[in-house]
N, C-alpha and C positions, 0 to 999 in steps of 0.2 A: 753518565754511566758508560758510554761508548769510548771515553778517553782513558779509562782505567787500564793500567798495565796488565797484560794477560799473563797469569802465572804459568810456569813451565808445566804444571801438572796437566794442563789441557792440550799440551803438545807431546805428551809422554809417548815415546816410541816412534814418533813421526819421522825424525831424521834417519833413524835406523832403517825404517821401511824404505825411504827414498834411496838410501845408499845401496841397499840390497837390490832394489828394482833396477836401478841404473846399471848395476854390475851384471845382473842375470837376465834382465828383460822380463821377469815373471810378473804376473798380476797379483793384486792383493788377495790374501786368503780370506775365507769366510770369517774366521776369528778376528782377523785384523780389521775388517770392515765393521764387525760388531763392536769392537773396542772403540772405533772412531764414533759410532753412533752413541755409545754410552757416554763418551767424553762430551759430545755435543749436548746431550741432555743435561749433564752436570753443569756445563757452562751456562746454559739457559737458566737453570734453576738458581745459579749463583748471581744472575742478573747481568752478565756480560753481553754487550751488543754483538750481533752477528758480524757486522762490518769489521769491528776491531779484531774479531777472532779470525776472520778470513785473511786480513792483513798480516796477522801474526803467523799464520800458516805460510803465506807467500814469502814473508821475510825469512822464515826458517828454511824454506826450500832454496832460497838464493844462497844460503850459507853452505849447502852441500851439493849444489848443482854440478853436474859433470863438466869437467873442464874441456873435454874434447869428445868427439864421436856423436854423430847425428842420431844413431840408434839409441845410445844411452840417454841423450837428451829427450828423445821422443818417449822412451819408456818412463823417464822421470816425470815428464809432463803428464803422461797418462795416469801415473800414480798420484800426482797432485790432484788431478781431476777426481779420481776415485775417493781419495781421502776427504777432500772438501765436500763432495757430494754426500758421502756417508755422514760426515760431521754435521752438515746442514740438515740432513734428514732427522738425525737425533735431536738437534736443536729445535726444529719445527715441531717434532712430536711432543717434546716437553712443553712447548708454548701452547699447543692445542690442548694438552691436558690441563695446563694452568688456566686457560680460558674456560674450559668446561667446569673446573673446580670453582672458579670465580662466579660463573653463571649459577652453579648450584648453590653457592653461598648466598648470592643475591636473591635467588628464588626463595630460599629458606627464610631469609631476613624479611622479604616482602610478605610472605605468608604469616610470619609471626607478628609483623607490624600491623597488618590489616585485620588479623583475627585475634590479637591480644594473647598469644600463646607463649609469652616469655616475660620474665621479670623486667620491670620497667627500667631498672638501673642497668641491667645487662643489655637490654634493647638499645638504650641510649649509647652505650659504648660501641655496640656493633654498628649503629647508625653513622657514627663518625667515620668509620671505614669507608662508607659510601657517600660521604660529603654532607650528611644531614646533621643538624643540631636540633634535637627534638625539644629542647627547652624553648625554641623560638616558634613563631607561627609558621605553618605550612598550608599550602593549598594543593589540591589534587585535580588534575584534568584527566578525563577518560574519553578515549576516542574509539568508536566502533566503525567497522567497515562492512563490506558485503561478505567477507570471509573472516575466519578466525586467524589470529596472528600468534606466532610463537617467538620466543627469544631467538635472535639470530636470523630471522626471516628478512628478506630484502626491504620490506616496508618499514619495520622498526629501525633497521640500520640507516635507511635513508633519512628518516625523521631525526634520529640521533645525530647524524652527521650535520644536518642543517642547524640544529641547536648548538652544537659545539662550535661550528664555524661562526655563528652569530654571537654567542655569549661566552665561549670558552668554558673554563671550570668555574661555575657559579653555584656550587652546591645543588646541582640538579640531578635527580635520579629518574632515568627512563627505564621502563620495563614493560612486560606484558602480564596480563592476568585474565584468565578465563576468556582468552581469545581477543581481548581488547588491549589497546595501547594505554599506558599510564605515564603521567609525568607528575612528579612531586617536586615542588619548588618552594623556596621561602615565600611567605605570604605577601611580603612587600614587593616582590618582583613579578608583578602581574604582566609585565611585558614578556617574560619568559613563557608564561602559559598562553598568552595571546599568540605568540609566534608558534608555539607547539600546536595550537588549534589550527592555525593557518597551514602549517606544514602537514599535519595529520589529515586534514580535510583533503588536501591535494593528493597526498600519497595513497590514501584509501579510496581514490576515485569518487570523491564527494561524500565521504563518510561524515558522521555527525559527532561533535565533540561537546562534552558537558564539563563545566568548571565548577567545582565546589567552592564554598567560601573559605577564606583563611581562618584557621583554628589553631589554638596554642596546644603544645604538648604532644606526647605520643598519641593520646586519645583524639587529639585534634586532627591528625592525619586520617585516622579511621573515619571520623565524622565528616570530614571534607570529601573523602572517597565515597561514603555512602550517599552524601548529598548529590554528588555527580551521577552516581548510578540511578538514584531516584529521579533525577532530571531526565535521564535517557528513557526511563520507564514511562514517565509522564508524557514525554514527547511522542513515544510510540502509541500510547493510549489516545492522546488528543490529536494525533496526526500533525504534530508540529514539525515543520521541515526546515527550521532555521539551522544553518550549518554549525553555529555555536550557541549553546544554551548555558546560561549562567544561573546557578541555583538561587542566587540572590534575587533574580527577576521572577522566579517561579514559586516563591514562598507561599503564595495564596493557595496553591493546589494541595500541598501537604496539610495545611490548616483545614481545608474543606474535607479532606479525606481522613482526618484524624479520628473523627467519630463515625466509623463506617456505618453503624446501625442508623444513626440519625440521618446520614446522607442517603442511605437506602430508603428510609421512610419518606424523605423529601421527594426522591425520584419516583417512587411508586405512587405517592399521593398526588403529585403534580402531573406526571407524564403517563401514569398508568392508563388513563382513558384512551391514549393514542393507540393502544393495542387493539382497540375495537374498530379502528379504521380499516377500510379495504386495503389489502397489501401489508397490513401490520404497522407497527410504530416506526419502522426503519426510515421510510421516505420522509415522514413528517419530522422525525428527529434530525435527519440530514438537512431539512429545510431550516429548522431553527438554528442549527449549527452554522450554516452558511449565512443566515440572516444576522446573527450576533457577531460572527467573525468579520463580516463586512461593515460593521458599525451601524447596523440596522438600516442600511441603504438598500432598498428593494431592488433597484436596477442592478447593483453590483452582485447581490445575492443571486438574482436570477441568472446573471452571466456565469457565475461560478457553477450553478447547477444545470446550465444549458437549458433553461426554461424561459418562457416569455414572462414579462412582468405580471401579466394578467394571471398566468398559471401560478406564479409564486403567491400573488395576492389571494388567490382562491385557497391555496394550501394554508396560509396564515389564518384565514377566516375559519377554515375547517378545524385548525388547532384551537382557535378561540371557542368554537362551539363545543368541542369535545372536552376541553380542560376547564373552561370558564375563565381562563386567563388570556388576556389580549397582549400579544407580543409587542404591539405598537404603543401600549399604555405604559408610561414610566412606572406607575405604581405596581404593575405586574411583571415588568421586564426583569427586575433583579431576581425575583423568585424563579422565573422561567430559565434565565441564563444560568443561575446557580444549579438548577436541576439538570440542565443540559450538560454542564461540566461534570456533575456527579455521575450522570449516565455514562459519559465517556470514560471516566475513571473506573467505574464499576463494570464496564462492558455490558451495560444494559441496553436493549433487552436480550443480548446474546447470552448473558449468564443469569443465574437464578438470584443474584444479589438483589 
């Protein structure tokens, strides 16, 4: 693009201005500067490179440069400076507008893609503009940090630069949605999403990233995106602090939560008696959570809770007496652990579920 010959129309009136300035020593008028800015915008919209445009201006200046007289040369040089500055200002203004329009188009496309607000055929055509082939499988990774991120913020730009430096143009779409970072990539390129997760985790100061499963078609992008969001929600409810969550590793939790009423009945019937304990169900529920998360190793569970093993054992016995289920008995363990997971998913006993 930068090697294309620059048409004369983008230099219109330039040599006349230089000739007059060299002869009179005057500065450019407001209208002349405005005309240079307008030409700069037109050249940017036509796709010419700024470097080639500046070279064309300098070459034209050489053709009418004053043959003698320091004052004339100084005036001509000042005019060149004004012209190039105004021209570049117009060029940059057009580029900023183009970037804003591109961001707006990408934002509209992302919204339509994730919310299904467009005809699938039209959506597939628009997707190709952003490097996506919706007939193929795609997977979505979602990263959240301590603050919300918008398009153009330093963090999204940093992550995008890292991915482009590593993979170049590989049909990858990076954007933001609801304050989170999103990466949409072909389903077979898991290395892209893995690198995105690594970069996003670092750029967001330890933020958490969830990766949905690869899914085919336009609806597959939505499904993978929703899986990633659900993984982040599950991690928040269950206090999972893994930096990278894969929806494929968390499928048991949506299954458990699918029948909410059945899960609520299990929680109430199994753990309900814990509410009768002094201090409420919270401390005993935390005890069960630590016990199961540590692989039913009492010493490790006690360490996590900053308790002695004796105090932990007392709590487990208290749970056994209240519920009738023994956490140490394999026959009771699955029911108790499932109920504990359900309690965390339903925010019990903090909610009325």
